[in-house]
N, C-alpha and C positions, 0 to 999 in steps of 0.2 A: 491598504487597508481593505479589509474583507468584506463583500458586499451580501448583503442576506435578501434570502424571497421567500418570503411563506407562501407556500406554492396555493394555500387557497385566497389569498389575497392577489396575489400577481396575475392571477387567470381573469381575475375579476378586473383589473387595470386594464388587460390588455382586450378588454372587450370579445371575452369566451365566454359565451351563453352557456349553460348546463340544463341538459333536458332529459328528465327519469319522470319514473311515476311519482316524483317528488314535485315537478313543474320544474320552472328555469329557477327559483331562486331555492339554494338549499336549505333545507330544516334541519337543524344541527343539534338543537334541544328541545323540547316540550314539555308540559306538566300534567300528561294524562300518566298518573299512577299506574293507571291499570298495562300499562304498554311495558316490555322489559327495557333495559337497557341494549343500544346498538354501539355498534362503536365499525366507524365510518373514516374515511378521507375526507377532510372537510371540502368541500367545492371537488370532489370526484369526477373526474370527466370522461368516464368511459362506461358504460355505452353511452355516445351521444350521436343528434342528427346531425349539426354541423363539425367541420372539421375546426381542429384546435388551433390557433393563433401560437406561433411562435414565439420562443425567450430570446430575445435578440442582445446577445453579450457582446461587446468589445473583446478586440482581439488584444490580451496582455499576457502577460507571464504570472500576473496575480491572482488568484484562483478566486472563484465564486463560492459561494454557498448554497447551495439550493435545499430547502428545506421541507423535508414531507412528512407531514404530520399525518397522526392517527387521535381520533378524538372520542371521547364518550357522549354520548348523542342520548341525553335526559338531563329530569328537571333538576339535578345537583349532580356532583360530583358522588362517586361511588366511597364506600367506606372500607373497601380493597384496594391492592393494585392489579392491573390490569396491564399482562405482558403481550404485546401486538405487532407477530412477523409478519412481516412480509416478504416478497418474492419478487425479481426483477422479471415482469412479464414480457416474453418476447413472443409469443402468441396476440396480446393485445397488439402489438404494433402492427403484426399481421395483417390482423381484422379490419386495423384502423387503414392500412394502405388497401385492403380487397374493399370494402366501403367507400373508399372515397377518391379512387383510383389513383394513388400516392405511393411516393417510393420513399419514406424515411428507411434507417436502419438502424439499429442498436448502434450507440455512440461505441466508438473505439475502445477498448480498455484501459489506456494511457492516459485518456482523455479525462478520466470521472474516479474519483475513489469513493465507497462504500463504507465506514466503519464497521456497520454490523446491520443486518435485517431483522432486527427484533429491537424495540423499541418500549419502554415501560410506562405505563402512565401512571405516578403515583397516586395511591390513595388520596382523598381527598381534592386532587386534580381532574381537569378535564380533558387536559390534552397533552402530546410528545411527539416531540418528532426527532427522525434520521437525518442528519447534517450530511449532506450529499456533496461532493464538492467537485467543482467542474474545472478542470484546465483546458484554457480557449488555444493556448499557442500549443496546444498536441494535439484539438479536436482535427478531425481526419476535413477537412475544407471540400472535397472531390465529392462527398457525401452526405445527405441529407440525415443528417442527427438527431436521435431519440432517446429518453429514457424511461420507461414506463414500469410500476411498481403496484402493485396489488395486496392486499392484506388476506392472508390467506389463515391466520389462525386468533384467537385474542382470549386464548385463556379459558375457553368454551364460553362464552359470550357471542351473542349474535350479533354477525358482522352485514352491515346493509350492501346486499348484492348490486345495489346501483352507484352507492358512494365506497365504491369497494379500489376503483381503480384512479389510478392519477398519471395522465401522458406527458410528457415533457418535451416538445420538440423544439430542438435550440439551433440558432442561426447565430455564428460567429462574425462581426464585422469590425474592419479597420476604420479608421477615422476618411477615410476616403470614400467609402461605400455607397452611393448614391445614386437617385435620377440627376440627368447633368442635362441643361440646353447647350446643343449644339449645332456649331453654323460655321460654313467654311465652304471650301470648294475641293469637287473631286478632278483633276486633270487626267482624262483620258483620250487616246486616240479615236473614239468614233463617236463618242457620247459622253461628252465634256457634261460635268453638270453641279448648281449650288447641294449646299448638305442644309438642311435645316431640321433638324432631328432632338427629338428626346431619346438621351441612352444611359445608359446604366453602367459603372464601374461596379464590379464584384469582387470580394477579398478573395486573395488569394493566400495570403500572405501580414504583415501588421505592416508592408510596406511597399506589398505588389499588389497589382490588380487585374483585372480582365475585362475587355469592354469589346463593341463591336466595331470594326470597321469597314470603316465610309458607313455607306448604305446598304452594304451586303447580308443580306440574311445568312446565317451560318457562319459567316467571316467573323475573324474575333483575332484578337491580339493581347499580351499581357508585356507590362512594363512596371518597373519600380521606380518611386516616389522618394528620392534620397534629397531630401531635403525640397531645394527649388528647382531641381534638374533630375529629368527622366532620364533613365537607363536600362539596360537589360531589355529590349526587343526581341520579345519572340512569339511567332506565329502560333496561332492555334486555330483550331475548324479547319474551314476550308482551306486560310490564310496557308496552313502549313505544308498544302500541297504546291504552291509556288516555289519557283526556281529562286527568286530573289525577293529577297523583302527585307524592312527593314528600317530605321531612323534615317532620314537625308540633314543632311549639313549644309547644302545649297541645293540653291535655286535651279531645276532642269541643268544640273552638271552635266548632263550627256546630249543637251542638246536635240533631246526629240520632240517629234512635231507634233503640235497641237491645232484642230481649227479656229481657234477663238470662240467669241471676242476675248473671252479672259486667259490671261497667259501666266504661268509660273514667274517669279521674277517680277512681277507687273504691280506695283501697289494697288487693294491692299493684301496683295500675297506673296510677303518676301518673310524669306528663313527667318530676317531681323525681328522679325513680328514673333514668327511660327516657331518658336527654336527649341521646342521640347523643354517644355520649362511649366513650373509650378506656383502659382502665386496664393500663398497662404491669406493673404487678406481678402481677396476678394473670392477662395477656392477655384480658381480658374486653372486650366491646363491650356496651353498652346502644341500644338503636337501636328508636327510635320515630319512623314516617314511615305513609302510607295512599295511600291511591288512588279513585278514581270514574272508575267506566268509563266513564259514558255522557256525562258532563256536568262545568262547574263551570271553575273557573279560581282556587283556592286551595285551603288545607289546610279552609276553613269546611264545602269539599262535599265531601272524604273522607269516602265512604260507608265502604269497609273502612278499620280502624284498626288499626295494628299494634304491638305492644309485646314486645319480643325482648330476651333476654339470650344474648350469644354467647359461652362459655366454649372457649377451646384444650384438645386431647384432650391 
């Protein structure tokens, strides 16, 4: 089933507050006949004084339709049709990044389609829209993606400069992306320690996520969730520089030495519990992995061994 988002409504729901000389509440219609009709984007949100909140979409092969509206702002519909021309406004994205110190980029072309950049507001009506299709499963998830549209012409009618442009930042999420309460233990030859953190799983694709390794800043890993089983451990960030890393299938198989008082293979730190699995009912992951930064070729060589339970918040 297609899902529809009216831009003027959607940004209000997402707590995006507009700012301009028209103040924070957009004035889209008025009754003063001394004022000429104005063509605008309802709740156009650039330029602005606060960063735009992103539209979060689920990772799916089903396209989403984002409706970019043009509206006649007057006390009544016009007696003639108005052709409104838009452009994709890359410069607005650049200006937004410069103002807020962010790094959004124009969405990759394969991930959306625009049937035309011109829309006609029929006589006797006050608005019309361009249906922009977004394909979540084709979005480049390595980037922060944004679409931007600006009115460039309205059949000679006046265009509102402060409601001329709409920015649509888009984030794609699979069903596992969220904050998690993470508890466990980091077995280390000289600095063993408990883990009690909030960590985040970010979307890589529909079933693959990336999260923080242990309690190490800049260290991360990726895994696939295949039903109740985790697979395809991939080191990322600083983890990628380690010589040996991955899931573990046994408790301390290489007989590494640890100072205690906790030891791998002694309850509660046992692989039979932390068995690289996912419990959909409790939205919990039990993960057992490790690494050796300097040498080795298998889990027998892992000098750092980590047991973690991730529970969705």
